[in-house]
N, C-alpha and C positions, 0 to 999 in steps of 0.2 A: 423444510426451506426451497423457498420457490427461485429458480435458478435461469437467466437469458444467458447461454451460453455463443461466443463468436468468432470461431476458428474454421479458415478456409481449405485446411488440408483434411479431407475425408476421415482417413484414420487416425489422426489426433483427435479430432471433434469426438468421434464413437468412441474412443475411447476415452476421453474427457466426461461423455455422459453416461458410459458403464461404470465408469468410477465414483461417478457424483450420485448416480441411483443407488448405488449400493451403500452410499453412506446415508441413507435417507434423504436426497435431495431431489426436488421434481423440477425436471427440465422443461418449462414451459414452453421455450424456443430454443432451437437450435441455428443460427445463420452463419451465412459466409461472406457476408458485405460487410460494409458499413452503413447506405443506405437502412437497408433493412434492419440491422442493428437496432439502430436510432430510432426506428418505426416502433419494434419488439419493447423496447425499454420505455416509450412514452405510452405503448397502449398498453402492456403487462405491469408495469411497474412493481419488477421480482423485487425478491429479498434482497439479492446481491445479483452482478451482472459481472462474469469471466470472462476476459474480450483479449484477443491477440492483436496488439499494436498494428503491425502490418498487413493489411485486407484489400479486398478488389474492393472500390477499381484502381486505385493509385498504386496499392502495396506500398504506401510511405508510412504515414501514421494514421490512415484510414480510421481504425477502430478505436484508437485512443481519440482521437478528434469527435468520433461519433458520440462516444462516453461522456466527454466534456461539454458537449452541447445538451447532451439529456441530462447532466447532473445543474447547467444553467437553467432549462424547464423545468427540472423537478428535484430542487436543492437537499442535500444530500443523499440522493440514491447512490446505494453503495455501489462500486467499482472495484474489482479485481485484474488490473493490468496483467498480460504475460508479455513477455518481451525476448528475443533470441541474445538479445547483446544489452551493456548496461550503457543508460542514453541519461545521461544526469536531466536534460533538459526535460524527457518526458515525466521523471519522480517531480521534478519544481512542477510542472502544469497541474498534475494531478493535487499536489498539494495547495495550489494557491490559493485557493479559497478557504482552508482553514478549519474547514467543518469535520475532518476528516470521514472516516467510513470510505477509504480507499489504501489499494494495495497497489505494489511493483514488485513481481514476481519474475526471475529469470525460468523459463522452459523446463530448464533441468531440474526443476524443485518438483515438477509434475510427478515423475518419478519415484518419489517419496510421497503414497499416498497419503498415509496422515499427516505428515507435515502440510502438504496442499491443502485437504480438506478443513485443517484446523487454520489455515490462514483465512480460507474463503470465510470459514465462521465468524472469525474473527473481525474482517471487514463486514459481514452482513450484520455484526453487532453492535457498529458504529468505530470500530478501531481501525488502527492505521499500521499496516504490516508494508514493511520495506524488506526487499531480499538482502541477506548479509553478504553477499558478493557486491552488490549495489554500493550498501553502508562503507565496508571495507577501502571501496576506491576511491570512494567519497572521501573519506576520511583523512586518507593519505594522501590526497589533493589539496585538502581543506586544513590540515592540520596546523599550519603557520598563518591562517587569514583571519585576521579580526572579523568580530570579536572572538571568535572561536578560539582566536591564539590565546586569549584570558584563562581558558579552560586546563584546567590539569589533565595530564593522561589518563588517571583513574576517571575524571568527571567526560571526558573524550569517548571512553568507554563506556560508561554509563549511557549518553547520549546515544553512542552506534545501537545498544543492546534496546533504548526507548525507540528509535526508530524502526525497529524491526516491530515494533508494536507492543514489547514485553509490559506486564504490570512490574511494580517496584516489588514484589513477592517474586516473579518469574526471575528479575533481574539479578536480586540478592542470592535464589537458588543458584542461579548459574556463575555469579562470580564467589560466592561463597562466603558471601558475607551476612551480616544482617541486614534486614529489612527496614530498621532506624538508621542504618550506615548510607543506605541506598535514597531514602528519604533526605537525609543532609544532603547529599552529591545532588538531588535534582532541585532544591530548593537554591543551592548554590550554583546549578546550570541556570537556573531562571532569572535568576539575580545579575548573574555578568552579561545574559542575552537582554537584559534589562526589558523582562515579560513580566509585567505587574499582573498582581493578582485578580480577577475579573468573571464575573459570572457567567459571562456571556460568549470568552474564548475558551478554547481548550490547550491550553500552555504547553502541555506535551506535543500537538500538533506544530505550535507554531514555533517551538524550538527545533522541532524536526526540520521544518520550513527553512527556518536560518539557518540550520545546519547545511543543507541542499542548495540552498540560495547564493552562497557566497562563491 
């Protein structure tokens, strides 16, 4: 798996390089600012980009904006964003095109190498991965907001796990129920969020987007 890494703190960048290489990832570029990130993504077209949100020259959302611009020029380019804090706007921007292959993790997750690399691989494979803490805070904020207010507590729990990028089988295992039960909950979520069947749209991504966008 070819990875472009964007992190301006040298020690963290070096640690991420070593970690990813230990899991058989090839670091094709390691950069420390937004312009270099954009150039690397468009030139190298990696299997996935691991991107710090706040980078030089502005130290605001330079990394995120470079990644989003790259996705506009190379649709579907997989991007996993790392952030120090929960920022709802960043999560919404990542999911805005509804195509998936995106992730949002808090930097604390980096210290669990298995969990972090699993997230990198899921994003590279086209999945959507959201940090559990991000989902918990957004769930608490949005619990009574329409159309999410129509969901039962169990359905909101399923949607939160869906937002983490989990499959129905993984959600069933986590909740200790059958996969068939999760499929029923998922169908109800799609129905209540008015997400009609489509060959073009990833309804799981759209459901998560509706979840984050309220």
